[in-house]
N, C-alpha and C positions, 0 to 999 in steps of 0.2 A: 708485266707478269711472267711469273715464272711458271713455264709449262712441267706438269708433272712427267716422268718416266712412264710409259705404259708397260716395260718390264716389271719394273717394281710392284706397280698398282695390281698387275696381272698374278705376280708370283704370290704375292700378300692375298689376293682374293682367293687364287687356289689353295693356299694353306687352309686360311680362315673356312673356306665351304669342306673341307676336307676334315678340319677341326670340328666341325659344326655335324659332320657325318658319321665321325667315328662316335661323336658325344649321344646323338641320337640312337644308333645302333645299340650303345650299350645300355642306355636307360630308356629305351623303347618299351612300348607295351601299356597298357593301363595302370599296373599294379607297382611300378618301382618308385615311383617318387612317394606314393603311398606308403608302401614300406621302409623306406629311409628316412621317409619324415617323422615314422612312428618310432624307429630306432634312434633316431636323434633325439628325440622328447623323451623317450621311455629309458634310453640305454638299454643295458643287456638283456633283452627278452629270449625267453624259453617259446618254442615252436607253438604252443597251443595258446598263449598270450597274445602271441601276432597274429594267430589267427583269429582271436575274439577281437583283435583291435582295427583289422582291416576288414572293415565290414564288406562281405560280400563276397570274399574271394574262397574258391575252395580249397582244401588242403592238399591236393594235386598241382594245382596253380601255386600255391603259395612254395610248396619244397621247391619247384623247375626255378621259379623266379630266385629264391634264396641262392639256389645253386649256380644260377647264372649270375649272380650279384658277387659270391663266393669267388667264382673261376675270376672275375673282373675287381678282384681286390677291393672290392666296397664293402663286405661284411667279413665277418669272420665265423666259422662255426664250431663251436666244443661240447663234445659228448661230455655230459657230467659222469662219474662213476657213483651212479645211483641208482634203485631198483622201484619201478622201474627203470630203463636209461633215460636220461633228459637230455635233449640236445638246447643249447644258447647262442645265440645268434647277436652279435656286437659289432656297429659300424667301426671300420677301421679309420684310421689316423685319414687316411688319404680317400675315403669315401664321408669323413666329415667335412672336407672340403666343398661339398654339394652342399652345405648349411645354408650360406648366401643365396644361393641359386633357388632352394625349397623356399627359402622366406621371401623371395621376391616373387615367385608364383604363387603362393599364398596371399599376399599382400594383393598381386594383379588381379586373383579369383575373388579376394573380398571385394575390391572396388568394380570388379565387372559386374557382380551379382547385386551389389548397390546400386548400378547405375540402371541395372536392367529392373531393377524392384523399383527405382524413383521413375523412371519412364513409364512401369507399368500402371503405378498409380496416378500418374497425370492423365495416362489415356482414359483410364475407366473414372477419372474424378472429373 
Protein backbone atom coordinates (compact mmCIF):
# COMPACT_ATOMS: atom_id res chain seq x y z
CA UNK A 1 0.00 0.00 0.00
CA UNK A 2 1.25 3.46 -0.87
CA UNK A 3 1.74 5.79 2.09
CA UNK A 4 0.14 9.23 1.74
CA UNK A 5 2.41 12.21 2.14
CA UNK A 6 1.94 13.86 5.55
CA UNK A 7 2.99 17.22 4.10
CA UNK A 8 0.24 17.19 1.45
CA UNK A 9 -2.41 16.01 3.90
CA UNK A 10 -1.38 18.59 6.49
CA UNK A 11 -1.33 21.38 3.88
CA UNK A 12 -4.74 20.37 2.56
CA UNK A 13 -6.10 20.12 6.09
CA UNK A 14 -4.81 23.59 6.99
CA UNK A 15 -6.29 25.04 3.79
CA UNK A 16 -9.68 23.44 4.51
CA UNK A 17 -9.66 24.57 8.14
CA UNK A 18 -8.81 28.13 7.08
CA UNK A 19 -11.57 28.06 4.45
CA UNK A 20 -14.09 26.79 7.01
CA UNK A 21 -12.99 29.49 9.47
CA UNK A 22 -13.38 32.21 6.82
CA UNK A 23 -16.82 30.92 5.85
CA UNK A 24 -18.00 30.75 9.45
CA UNK A 25 -16.80 34.30 10.12
CA UNK A 26 -18.63 35.66 7.07
CA UNK A 27 -21.84 33.71 7.72
CA UNK A 28 -21.78 33.71 11.51
CA UNK A 29 -24.68 34.77 13.63
CA UNK A 30 -28.27 33.86 14.11
CA UNK A 31 -29.68 35.78 11.14
CA UNK A 32 -27.47 35.64 8.05
CA UNK A 33 -28.70 32.28 6.74
CA UNK A 34 -32.30 33.38 7.23
CA UNK A 35 -31.72 36.68 5.42
CA UNK A 36 -29.84 35.04 2.55
CA UNK A 37 -32.48 32.32 2.23
CA UNK A 38 -35.23 34.94 2.16
CA UNK A 39 -33.45 36.95 -0.55
CA UNK A 40 -32.78 33.80 -2.58
CA UNK A 41 -36.48 32.94 -2.54
CA UNK A 42 -37.91 36.46 -2.70
CA UNK A 43 -35.52 38.22 -5.03
CA UNK A 44 -35.04 41.97 -4.61
CA UNK A 45 -36.68 43.13 -1.37
CA UNK A 46 -37.15 46.40 0.48
CA UNK A 47 -35.85 46.73 4.02
CA UNK A 48 -39.32 46.67 5.59
CA UNK A 49 -40.29 43.58 3.57
CA UNK A 50 -37.19 41.81 4.85
CA UNK A 51 -38.00 42.92 8.37
CA UNK A 52 -41.45 41.31 8.08
CA UNK A 53 -40.11 38.11 6.51
CA UNK A 54 -37.23 37.48 8.93
CA UNK A 55 -39.31 36.62 11.96
CA UNK A 56 -37.99 38.01 15.24
CA UNK A 57 -35.16 40.20 13.99
CA UNK A 58 -34.92 43.78 15.25
CA UNK A 59 -34.51 46.60 12.71
CA UNK A 60 -31.08 47.53 14.11
CA UNK A 61 -29.86 43.92 13.82
CA UNK A 62 -31.22 43.55 10.27
CA UNK A 63 -29.43 46.74 9.29
CA UNK A 64 -26.16 45.51 10.82
CA UNK A 65 -26.39 42.09 9.18
CA UNK A 66 -27.20 43.61 5.77
CA UNK A 67 -24.21 45.98 6.11
CA UNK A 68 -21.94 43.02 6.92
CA UNK A 69 -23.26 41.07 3.95
CA UNK A 70 -22.84 44.09 1.68
CA UNK A 71 -19.21 44.47 2.80
CA UNK A 72 -18.67 40.78 2.05
CA UNK A 73 -20.31 41.19 -1.39
CA UNK A 74 -23.19 38.81 -0.66
CA UNK A 75 -25.91 41.44 -1.11
CA UNK A 76 -26.18 44.70 -3.00
CA UNK A 77 -28.00 47.71 -1.59
CA UNK A 78 -29.87 50.07 -3.90
CA UNK A 79 -31.28 53.41 -2.74
CA UNK A 80 -34.39 54.14 -4.81
CA UNK A 81 -35.25 57.67 -5.88
CA UNK A 82 -38.66 57.68 -4.19
CA UNK A 83 -40.36 59.75 -1.53
CA UNK A 84 -39.95 58.59 1.13
CA UNK A 85 -36.63 57.05 0.15
CA UNK A 86 -36.77 53.27 -0.06
CA UNK A 87 -33.83 50.89 0.03
CA UNK A 88 -33.80 47.54 -1.76
CA UNK A 89 -31.52 44.59 -1.15
CA UNK A 90 -30.70 41.85 -3.59
CA UNK A 91 -28.47 38.81 -3.44
CA UNK A 92 -25.34 39.20 -5.58
CA UNK A 93 -24.21 36.66 -8.14
CA UNK A 94 -21.56 35.54 -5.67
CA UNK A 95 -24.09 35.43 -2.84
CA UNK A 96 -26.33 33.22 -4.96
CA UNK A 97 -23.60 30.57 -4.95
CA UNK A 98 -24.73 29.93 -1.36
CA UNK A 99 -28.06 28.53 -2.63
CA UNK A 100 -26.95 24.86 -2.57
CA UNK A 101 -25.61 25.29 0.97
CA UNK A 102 -28.84 26.95 2.14
CA UNK A 103 -30.85 24.15 0.47
CA UNK A 104 -28.77 21.47 2.20
CA UNK A 105 -29.10 23.19 5.58
CA UNK A 106 -32.87 23.40 5.07
CA UNK A 107 -33.04 19.72 4.05
CA UNK A 108 -30.96 18.70 7.05
CA UNK A 109 -33.16 20.78 9.37
CA UNK A 110 -36.36 19.22 7.97
CA UNK A 111 -34.91 15.74 8.33
CA UNK A 112 -33.68 16.44 11.86
CA UNK A 113 -37.02 17.88 12.98
CA UNK A 114 -38.88 14.91 11.49
CA UNK A 115 -36.54 12.47 13.23
CA UNK A 116 -37.07 14.23 16.57
CA UNK A 117 -40.85 14.28 16.14
CA UNK A 118 -40.85 10.60 15.14
CA UNK A 119 -38.71 9.70 18.17
CA UNK A 120 -40.94 11.81 20.43
CA UNK A 121 -44.12 10.15 19.17
CA UNK A 122 -42.69 6.63 19.75
CA UNK A 123 -41.67 7.60 23.32
CA UNK A 124 -45.12 9.01 24.08
CA UNK A 125 -47.08 6.25 22.34
